[in-house]
C-alpha positions in Angstrom: -16.8 -26.7 28.7 -18.3 -24.9 31.7 -20.5 -26.8 34.2 -24.3 -26.5 34.0 -24.5 -27.7 37.6 -21.8 -27.6 40.2 -22.4 -29.1 43.7 -19.7 -29.0 46.4 -19.8 -30.8 49.7 -23.5 -31.6 49.8 -24.8 -33.0 53.1 -28.4 -34.1 53.9 -29.4 -34.8 57.5 -32.7 -36.0 58.7 -33.5 -35.6 62.5 -35.3 -38.7 63.7 -36.3 -39.9 67.1 -33.4 -42.3 67.2 -30.9 -39.6 66.2 -29.7 -37.7 63.2 -29.7 -39.7 60.0 -26.7 -38.6 57.8 -28.3 -39.6 54.5 -25.8 -37.8 52.2 -22.3 -37.0 53.5 -20.2 -34.4 51.7 -20.5 -35.3 48.1 -19.4 -33.1 45.2 -20.2 -33.5 41.5 -20.9 -31.5 38.3 -22.9 -31.9 35.1 -22.2 -30.5 31.6 -24.3 -30.1 28.5 -24.4 -33.1 26.3 -22.9 -35.3 29.0 -24.4 -38.2 31.1 -23.4 -38.5 34.7 -24.5 -41.7 36.3 -24.8 -42.0 40.1 -24.9 -45.7 40.9 -25.3 -47.6 44.2 -27.6 -50.0 46.0 -30.9 -49.0 47.4 -30.8 -46.6 50.4 -27.4 -45.2 49.6 -28.8 -41.6 49.1 -29.1 -41.4 45.3 -32.7 -40.3 45.1 -32.3 -37.8 48.0 -29.4 -36.3 46.1 -31.6 -35.7 43.0 -34.4 -34.3 45.2 -31.9 -32.0 46.9 -31.0 -30.5 43.5 -34.7 -29.9 42.7 -35.4 -28.7 46.3 -38.1 -31.3 46.7 -36.8 -32.8 49.9 -39.0 -33.8 52.9 -39.5 -30.7 55.1 -37.5 -32.2 58.0 -34.4 -32.6 55.9 -31.5 -30.2 56.6 -29.6 -29.4 53.3 -26.2 -27.9 53.4 -23.5 -27.4 50.8 -20.5 -25.1 50.1 -22.4 -24.3 46.9 -25.0 -25.6 44.5 -24.7 -23.5 41.4 -26.9 -24.0 38.4 -26.2 -21.9 35.2 -24.3 -19.4 37.4 -27.1 -19.1 40.0 -26.8 -20.4 43.6 -29.7 -22.6 44.3 -29.4 -22.5 48.1 -31.6 -19.7 49.6 -34.0 -19.4 46.7 -37.6 -19.1 47.6 -40.2 -21.6 46.5 -41.4 -19.3 43.8 -37.9 -18.8 42.5 -37.3 -22.6 42.5 -40.7 -23.1 40.7 -39.4 -20.9 37.9 -36.4 -23.3 37.5 -38.1 -26.6 38.0 -39.7 -27.9 34.8 -38.3 -24.9 33.0 -34.5 -24.9 33.0 -34.2 -28.2 34.9 -36.5 -31.2 34.4 -36.9 -34.5 36.3 -38.1 -37.9 35.2 -39.3 -39.8 38.2 -39.0 -43.5 39.0 -42.7 -44.4 38.7 -44.7 -42.6 36.0 -48.1 -43.8 37.2 -47.6 -41.9 40.5 -45.9 -39.0 38.8 -48.7 -38.2 36.4 -51.9 -36.8 37.8 -54.7 -39.4 37.2 -57.4 -36.7 37.3 -56.0 -34.8 34.3 -55.5 -35.8 30.6 -52.1 -36.2 29.2 -52.6 -33.1 27.1 -53.5 -30.9 30.0 -50.5 -32.0 32.0 -48.1 -31.5 29.0 -49.5 -28.1 28.1 -49.5 -26.9 31.7 -45.7 -27.1 31.8 -45.3 -24.7 28.8 -48.2 -22.4 29.8 -46.7 -22.0 33.3 -43.2 -21.0 32.1 -43.7 -19.5 28.6 -45.9 -16.8 27.2 -47.6 -19.0 24.6 -51.2 -19.7 23.5 -52.9 -23.0 24.2 -52.7 -23.8 20.5 -49.0 -23.3 20.6 -48.7 -25.4 23.7 -50.8 -28.1 22.1 -48.6 -28.1 18.9 -45.5 -28.4 21.1 -47.0 -31.3 23.0 -47.9 -33.2 19.9 -44.4 -32.6 18.4 -42.7 -34.0 21.5 -45.0 -37.0 21.8 -44.1 -37.8 18.3 -40.4 -37.3 19.1 -40.6 -39.8 21.9 -42.1 -42.4 19.6 -45.8 -42.2 20.5 -48.0 -42.9 17.5 -51.3 -41.0 16.9 -49.9 -38.3 19.2 -52.8 -35.9 18.8 -55.4 -38.4 19.9 -53.3 -39.3 23.0 -53.7 -35.7 24.4 -57.3 -36.5 25.4 -56.4 -39.8 27.2 -55.8 -40.2 31.0 -52.6 -41.9 32.4 -54.5 -45.1 33.3 -55.3 -45.6 29.6 -51.6 -45.9 28.7 -49.1 -48.7 29.3 -46.1 -48.2 31.6 -43.8 -47.6 28.6 -46.1 -45.0 27.1 -46.5 -43.2 30.5 -42.7 -43.0 30.8 -42.5 -41.6 27.3 -45.1 -39.0 28.3 -42.9 -38.1 31.3 -39.9 -37.6 29.0 -42.0 -35.4 26.6 -43.2 -33.4 29.6 -39.6 -32.9 30.8 -38.7 -31.6 27.4 -41.6 -29.2 27.0 -39.6 -26.1 28.0 -36.3 -27.3 26.5 -34.4 -27.6 29.8 -30.6 -27.5 30.1 -30.5 -30.4 32.6 -32.5 -33.5 33.0 -32.4 -35.6 36.2 -33.6 -39.1 35.6 -34.3 -41.1 38.8 -34.3 -44.7 37.9 -36.5 -44.1 34.9 -36.6 -47.7 33.7 -37.1 -49.5 37.1 -40.9 -50.2 36.6 -40.5 -51.3 32.9 -39.7 -54.7 31.3 -36.3 -55.3 29.7 -37.4 -54.6 26.1 -39.1 -51.3 27.0 -36.1 -50.4 29.2 -33.8 -50.6 26.2 -36.2 -48.5 24.1 -36.4 -45.8 26.8 -32.6 -45.7 27.2 -32.1 -45.4 23.5 -34.7 -42.7 23.3 -33.0 -40.7 26.1 -29.6 -40.9 24.4 -31.1 -39.7 21.0 -32.9 -36.8 22.7 -29.8 -35.8 24.6 -27.8 -35.6 21.4 -30.5 -33.7 19.5 -31.3 -31.2 22.3 -27.8 -31.1 23.8 -29.0 -31.4 27.4 -27.0 -32.6 30.4 -28.3 -35.7 32.1 -27.9 -37.0 35.6 -29.0 -40.6 35.7 -29.7 -42.2 39.1 -29.7 -46.0 39.0 -28.6 -49.2 40.7 -28.2 -51.1 37.4 -24.6 -51.2 36.3 -25.8 -52.7 33.0 -27.6 -49.4 32.2 -24.5 -47.4 33.4 -22.2 -49.3 31.0 -24.5 -48.4 28.0 -25.1 -44.7 28.6 -22.7 -43.1 31.0 -19.9 -40.7 30.2 -18.9 -40.3 33.9 -19.8 -42.5 36.9 -20.0 -41.8 40.6 -20.3 -44.9 42.8 -22.3 -44.1 46.0 -22.2 -46.1 49.2 -23.8 -45.2 52.6 -24.3 -41.5 51.6 -20.9 -40.7 50.1 -19.0 -41.3 46.8 -16.5 -44.0 47.1 -15.3 -43.9 43.5 -15.6 -41.5 40.6 -14.3 -41.6 37.0 -15.2 -42.0 33.4 -17.2 -45.1 32.4 -14.1 -46.6 30.9 -12.1 -46.1 34.1 -14.8 -47.5 36.3 -15.5 -50.6 34.3 -12.0 -51.4 33.1 -10.0 -50.3 36.2 -12.3 -50.5 39.3 -10.3 -49.5 42.3 -12.5 -49.3 45.4 -13.4 -52.7 46.9 -17.1 -51.8 46.8 -17.0 -51.1 43.0 -15.1 -54.3 42.5 -17.8 -56.2 44.4 -20.6 -54.6 42.4 -18.9 -55.5 39.1 -18.2 -59.0 40.3 -22.0 -59.5 40.7 -22.6 -59.0 37.0 -22.4 -61.9 34.5 -20.0 -61.3 31.7 -21.1 -62.5 28.2 -18.6 -65.1 26.9 -16.7 -65.3 30.2 -19.3 -66.3 32.9 -20.1 -69.9 32.5 -23.7 -71.2 32.7 -24.5 -72.2 36.3 -21.5 -70.5 37.7 -22.0 -68.6 40.9 -21.8 -64.8 40.7 -20.0 -62.7 43.2 -21.8 -61.4 46.3 -21.1 -58.6 48.8 -21.5 -60.0 52.4 -23.1 -58.2 55.2 -25.5 -55.2 55.2 -25.3 -51.5 54.8 -24.4 -49.9 58.2 -26.8 -47.5 60.0 -26.2 -43.9 59.1 -27.7 -42.6 62.4 -25.3 -40.9 64.8 -21.6 -40.5 64.5 -19.9 -42.3 61.6 -16.2 -43.0 61.8 -13.8 -44.2 59.1 -14.8 -46.2 56.1 -18.5 -47.2 56.1 -17.7 -50.2 53.9 -15.1 -51.7 56.2 -17.4 -54.3 57.9 -18.1 -55.8 54.5 -14.7 -55.4 52.9 -12.4 -58.4 52.6 -9.3 -56.2 52.8 -10.3 -54.1 55.9 -7.7 -53.2 58.6 -7.6 -51.1 61.7 -6.7 -48.1 59.6 -10.1 -48.2 58.0 -11.7 -47.1 61.2 -9.8 -43.8 61.2 -11.5 -40.4 60.5 -11.2 -38.5 57.3 -10.6 -41.0 54.5 -10.6 -38.6 51.5 -11.0 -39.2 47.8 -7.6 -39.5 46.2 -6.4 -40.0 42.6 -5.8 -43.4 41.2 -2.8 -42.0 39.5 0.4 -42.5 41.4 1.6 -39.5 43.4 -1.7 -38.7 45.3 -4.2 -36.2 44.4 -4.1 -35.0 40.8 -6.1 -31.9 39.9 -6.3 -33.0 36.3 -7.2 -36.6 37.2 -10.7 -37.9 36.5 -10.4 -41.2 38.4 -10.8 -40.9 42.2 -11.4 -43.4 45.0 -11.9 -43.4 48.8 -9.8 -46.0 50.5 -6.8 -46.3 52.8 -5.1 -48.7 50.4 -3.1 -47.4 47.5 -4.4 -47.8 44.0 -1.7 -50.4 43.4 -2.8 -52.4 46.4 -6.4 -52.3 45.3 -5.4 -53.5 41.9 -3.4 -56.3 43.3 -6.4 -57.4 45.5 -8.6 -57.4 42.5 -6.2 -59.7 40.6 -6.0 -62.0 43.6 -9.8 -62.1 43.9 -10.1 -62.8 40.2 -7.6 -65.7 40.4 -9.5 -67.2 43.3 
C-alpha cells in the first residue's frame, strides 16, 4: 500500500534570544489509508509542532526543513499559502486539542461546518447543510438539524469535539491529524470519542496520525507507534512490538509508569523517570536521554546515534521495529528483565 504522507528528515528550529531551539530533530515517518500512526511522548517533546509542520501552521519564526514532505504525490514544501489552503480542510483535516478555542464563538455550528464544504467544493448551501446534518448524525449528535443554529458555548465539551470531527470529515479528507483530541474530556467521553474515530476511520478509509501522551489511548487504537523524546524518535514499531517488546530505555520507563490490570497491586508504587527533559537550545550531542537513563555510559555522549533494527544483524530494510540507543537490542532486553526483577 502506497503512503498517503511521507516525511523524511524533518527538522524544526526556532531562533530565540538565548539561541536556536531545535524543537524537532530529523524525524521520518509515513501514513497510509486506513492506518493509525500514534506519535507519543511527554509534553514539550515536539509532537504538536510536528503536526503543525505538516499543515504548515507553524509560528512564523519557525524554520522548517526536510528532505521531502510528500502528500498524495505532491511535495508540501514550497507551496504558497493559497495552495496549502486548498489542501487544509479538503484533502487533509486536523482535530485540535481544545475544541472551544478551535471553534469560532461568533459563528453558529452550522455556518462553520458548511463553510468548509462551500470553500472547497462547488455545492449549494442546501447541499452543504445536508452534508453537515448527515455528519453530525454520523458522529452521534442527536437532533442534528437543530444543532446547526447553536453556538459553540451552548454545547458541552464532548459535543464540541464531535462537531470538530464532523467538520474535519466535511470534505472527505484522505488524512486526519488528531492532536490530543481527548485531553480536555472526561474519561467516559474520551472512550466514546476514540471509538467514534475508529469507526469513522473504517467507514471512510482515512489515514490517522494521532498525537498523544497517553499510552493507554495508544494501546487501544494504534497500528504503528513512534515514541518521541526531546525532538526525535527514539523508538518506532507496530503497537504489538512497542508494548510487548519495548527496547529503548525511555519507552521502558514510560510503560513502567502505567498500572497493569491484574498485575499491579493496590497501593504499589508505579515506576518513574527521574530528572527533567534537557534544553534543546544550542548544540546537542549524543543521546538526549542519557542524563535520565539508568544504563548510560560515556558512549552515550557521542555524536550520531542512529535508529537501528531490533532484529539481530543491524539495520533491516524490512524491519518495522527500530530504536535509537548505543546498546544492542539484546542488552536493552536484559536490562528490562533486570529492572522487572528488581
